[in-house]
N, C-alpha and C positions, 0 to 999 in steps of 0.2 A: 568338935563332933563333926562328922562327914555328913553333908547333905547330898542326896542324889535326886536327879530330875530325869523323868522318863516321858517318851512321846512328845506331845505337843508343848508339855511344861518345859522340857529340855529346848525345844526350838524357840519359845518365847523368851527364855531366860538367856539363852546363847551359850550354854555350858552344860554338861552331863553331870557335873559334881563339883562340889567346893568344900573346903575345910573353914569352919566357922566358929568362933567363940561367941558364946551367947549367955545372956542372963535370963533367958526365957524359962519359965517354970513348966510349961505345957507346950504342946505341939501348936495349939491355938495362939499362945503367946508368940512362939517362933514365926508362925505365918504372919502376924501383925508386924513384928520386927523386919521380916523380908519385904512386905508390902510397901514399908516405909522407906527402904533403902533407895530403890530407883523405879521409874515408871515400867520397866520391863518386868519386874517382880510383881508390881501391882497388876499387870495385865494377865500375868500368868495365874495369879491366885485370885482374880475377880470373881470367879463362880466357883466357890468352894463345894457346891453340890456335885460338881464334875471332877473333884480331886479325892483320891483315896491316900492314904498314908501308911506306911510300915515303919515301925520303930524297933530297931536291932531285928530285922527281918521278920517281925511279927506283925499282922495287920492290926491296926490300932484306930483310934479316933482323935478328935481335936483336944480332948481333955486328958490325953495320955500325959503323964509326968515324964520330964526330961533328965531328972537326976541320975546320973551314971550311964546315960545312954551314949552309945558311940556313933550310931548311924540313923538317920531319918531319911526315908525315901517318900517322894511324892510322885504319883502317877494317876492316870486316868482309870475309871472303872474298866474292869476287863470282861470281856464275854467270851463264851466257850464256844465250841462247835464241833 
């Protein structure tokens, strides 16, 4: 599955995207797996209230299942103007 990082998440993790094989069942499981990888991931996902997620380009939540998913994107909340 492809994982995309935007804005300050990309800056903290140090890359805009990566290809990842995971056994995670939900987005929340994926986040926990990423946080356990390295300190840079733990720092990026420290405050999940400041992170939004899209699963296959549809806004989603941490309980979203990952079975059959090709892309997960993490980004900060967006504001309009």
